[in-house]
N, C-alpha and C positions, 0 to 999 in steps of 0.2 A: 189514213191520216197519221202522220208521225209526230213525235214530239222532239223539240229542239233543246239541246243542252249545250251550254257554254262551258268550257274548261280552260283554265289558265295552265299553261305549261311553263317549265322552268325558264324558258327563253322570254317569258312575258307575253308571248303571242296568245290569242284566244282561238281555240278550236271550237268550231260548230260541228255538232254531229246530229243526225237524226236517229231517233231511237224509236223503233216500231214496238207496239204493244206485243206483237207475236214473239219478238226477241225475249221479252221479259218471260212470257209463258214457257218458252223453251228453257230458260234458265231455271225457273221454278220447278219444272219437271226434272231436270238434271239433279237439282239439289234434292228434291224428293227421293229420287233414286238413291242418291248418296246416303241420305238419312237412312233409308230402309236398309241399305247395305251395312251401315254402321250398327243399326239395331240388331241385325242378324249376327255380326260379329261379336257384340257385347253379350248376346244370349248364349253363344257358343262358349265364350270365355267364362261365363257364370256356370254353365254346365260342367266345363272341365274343372272349374275350381271346386265345385261340390263333389265331384267324383274323387278329386285328389284328397279332399278332406275326409271323405269316407274311407278312402284307402289308407289315410293316415292313422286311423283309429281301428281299423279291422285287421285281423291276422288270418282270416280264412278266405272269404269270398271278395274278389276284386270287383270294384266298380269300373266299368268301361270308361276310358278316358279318350275322347274324340280328338281327331286331328283339327288343324286350322280349318279344313274343308267341312267339318262337322261330321266326318265318318269314323267309325271305329275300325282301326286298321285290322286286316285279316290276320288271324293267328293271335289275337289278344287273348291271354290266358284268363281262365275263369277264377283261379285261385293262386294264392301266393306259392303253393307247393309247386303248382304247374309252372309258374314264372321261373322259379329257382331250378327247374329241371329242363328249361329250355336249352336248345343247342345254340351255338354261337351264330349260325346263319339266321335262325329264327329271330334272335335278339337284334342282329343287324337289320333285318326287314323292319321291325318295329322302330328302331331308332331312326332309319331312313324315313319311314311314314310320318314321324313326328318332326322331321327336319333337323334331327339331332346328329352329332358327330359319331362316327363309327370306328374311330381310332382307338387303339389300346388293346389290352388282353380281354378275355371273356368276363373276368371279374369286374374290370373297369367298366365294360359296356353294360354289364347287368346293374352295376350300381348307378350308372347314368340313367338307365331306364327306370329303375325303381324311383330315383329322385324325381324324374319327370311325371311319373304317375302318382306320386304322393306318398310312397312307402318310406318311412323314416327307419333309420337303423335303431335297433333296440339297445 
């Protein structure tokens, strides 16, 4: 059994449509999945924000900053010293993993990466 709905359109005509309860169930299921995805994205953003905050105040051990996908990129350094000693190719790999620009010289790239993971200049 369907439900009838009447809708006025700009031309003044009345459209009659039959809505089936199953259609609403499908829409609710899709909306539920969207909410779950948004919840996951919010959790990941919160995790990244906490890691960046920790990296902002520490000068020794670095907190892992995840990518948008929720993964720690391979080669993420454990310490600030290790970060500053990385080669340009390793820096490029991390920048790309985070979806950041790889243009510029090594110093510019390192600065961009430090900024992204929360390290502030002294």
